[in-house]
N, C-alpha and C positions, 0 to 999 in steps of 0.2 A: 246115320245121325248127322244133323247139320253141325257145322263148326261153331255156330252161335250157341247151340244147346250144349255142346261139349265144353265150351268156354265157361258157361254158367255152372255146369256140374263140377268141373275141375276147380273153379274158383271157390265154390261151396265146400268142396272136400278139403282144399288147402286151408281155408279159414277154420273149418270145424276140427281139423286134425293136427294143426301145427303145434298147439300148446297142450294137447292131451297125449298121454303115453301110448299112442297107437301107431305112430310113424306116418307123418304126412307124406314124406318122400316115397315110402313104400306104397301108400294108397295112390299117390299121383302116378307113379310108374306103372303100377298094375292097371289102373284105369286107362292110362294112355295106351298101354299094350292092347287091352281088350276092346277099346273103342277105336283103335287105329288112329289116334290123334297124336301128332307130333309137329310142333312148330319148327320153322327154320332156325337152326342154331340154338334151339331150346329157349328162344327169347320169351315166349309166353310163360313157360314153366319157371324161368328165372325171375321175371319181373313181378309176377303175382305174389311171390313170397314177400315182396316189399309191402303189399297190402296188409298181410298178417303182422308184419313188423310194425307198421304204422298204428295198428290197434293197440299194441303194448305201449307205445309212446303216448298215445291218447289217454289211456286209462291211468298210467303212472306218471303223467307229465309233471304234476306238482312235485312228486317225490324225486323225479329225475332232475328237475330244475333245482331243487334244494341241494341235491348231491353235487350238481355241477357248479353251483355258486358258493357253497359253503365248505367244500373240501379243503381249500387252502388254510382255513383257520378252525375247522371243526374236526377234532381227532376221530370222532365216531364215523363221520361221513368219509374221511380219508381212509380209515381202516377198512370200511366196507368196499370202497373202490379198489383198494389194494387186493382184497380178497377176491373181488370179481375178476381182476386182471390175472391173479394166480390161477383161478379156475379156467380162464379163457386160454392161457398160455399153451397147455398141451395140445389143444385143437389146432392152434396155429402151426406148431412144429409138425405134427403128424399129418395134418391136412395138406400142408405144402409138400411134404416128402411123398405122400401116397396119392396125390390128386389124380394122376393119370390112371393108376390102377383102379381106383374107386370109380371113376367116370366111365372107363372103357370096358371094365370087366364086371365089377359088382353091380353097377347100375343097368347093365345090359342082360342080367340073368334073373328073370322073374322067379325061378325056383328058389334062388337064394333069399329073395324078399319074403316069399311065403314061409319058408322054414324059419327065418328070423322072426317073423310075426308070431308064429306058433311058440317057439322057444321063449321069446320075450314075454308072451302072455302067461305061460306056465310059471316063469320066474316071478313075474309081477303078482300073480295069484298067490304064490307061496309067501312072498314078502308081505302081502297084505294080510295074510292070515297068521303071521308070526306073532306070538305073544311076547311083546317087548315093551319096555318103558323108554320112551324117547328122552334123550339127555339134552338135546339142543332144540329149543322151541322158537328161536328168533333168528331169521336168516342174517340179520345185521350183526349178530354176535357169535357166529360160528368161529371156532379156532382156525387159524390160517391153514393148518394141515387138512382140515375138513374141506375148505374151499378147493385146495389143490387136488385132493383125492376125488372130489366130485367132478373136477375138470378132467381127470383121467377116465372116469366112468363115461363122461360125455363122448369121449373119443370112440367108444364102441358104436356110437350112432353113425359112424362113417360107413358101416355096413347097412345098406338100405333095408328097412324093415325093422331095425332095432328100435328106432325112435330116440331123438335127441332128448326130449323131455322125459321119456321113459327111462333112459339110461341115467340121467342126472337124478331123477326122483328115486330110482331103485338104489343108486349109490348113496344118496342121502339117508334113505331108510336103513341101509346096512351100516351106515356110520352113526346111527342113533339120532337122526333128526326126526322131528314129527312130520306128519303127512302134509300139513298146511304150509309150514315154512319151506319144506322141500319143494313143493309145487311153486311157491312164490319165488324162491331163488332160481328155479328153472326159468321163470319168466324173465328175470333180470339177466341171466346168463344168455338168454336168446338174443339179446340186443347186440352185443359185440360178436357173438358167434355167427348169427344169421347175417348180420351186416357185412362181416368180413367174407363170409362164404359167397354171398351174392356179388359183392364187389370183385372178388377173385374170379368168379364165373364170368362176369361181364368182361373182365380184362383178358382172360384166357380165350374167350370166344368172340372178341370184338370184331374179328374179320368175317365171321359167319352170322352175326346177329342180323335179324331182319325185322324191322318195325313197320313193315308194309301193312300188316293186319293190326293197325293201331286200335281199331274199334274192338276187336276180340280181346286184345290185351287189356284195354280199359275196362271192359265188362268183367273179365276175370279178376282184375285188381280190385275193383269196387266190391264185388261179391265176396272176395277173400277178406277184405277189410271189415265189412259189416258182420260177417259170420264170426270172424276172429274176435271182434269187439264183444259180441255176446258171450263167447266162450271165456274170454279173459275176465269179464265182469262177474261171471257166476261160477267159474270152475272151483275156486278155493272153498266156497261154501259147500258145493257138491261133494268135493273130496272129503271135507271135514265130516260130513254126514254119512256118506256111502263108501268111502275108501276108493281103492283102485280096481276092485274086482270087476265092475261092469266093463271097464276098458280092457282088462285082461281077457275076459271071455270074448269080447268083440274081436280082439287080435287073433285069438285062436280060430274063431269061426271064419274070419276073412282069409286067414292063411290056409285053412283046410279047403274052403271053397275054391280059392285060387289054385291050389295044387290039383284039385279035381278037374277044373276047367283046362288047365295046362295039359294034364294027362289025356283029356278028351280031344286035344288038338286045337284048342282055341288060341 
């Protein structure tokens, strides 16, 4: 497979999976393993995540601008930002302390990714089928403890295959939020979390980063941005109508197929 085709496929997968509960990292690592694609210093894999992040900023720009400009004198905007920071804080601490173990052990073990995909799929399927009445319907109005606890759930996604959005959404559902607001808060929490993760990756790997394949990186970035843009625009309505079961079954299938291929020696 040519590097150009691999760049397009990986950009497509990054954009499609970053904000749905199927683990973009798990998909990217498994695809990279089976396609034999790995950029120098992981530059490609790191940078194209910014394409998906840009999609969130584009879709929610007006709301983000309102938060940025009104928080000094708007108690509601300020409260939401504080809640967002509370949810983000656990990932900062645990991510910093466990960075080397995550990158050198967990990210290099495809079997872990496949098992995490399957287990996460089963859990998400069970949560989706639970007969429960949500108590919190607006991500702007969650109690502070809910924000913080969702942030703790997000830390589970440091295991590749768990899914950042899947962990935050599952945590939200267990804490009695509704599906739509849980998915929406996951979008907002992606901004500081992904931004910090990419920045830290770039800082830690700056000596080995290689931007010689600028064309490949640009293609992957653009494809990731465009596909993520579509996902972000339509995911909330899809979740409201269909729940998370389609994503849960997809996780299980990908995990099972991945384990079978690894067992066969691929």
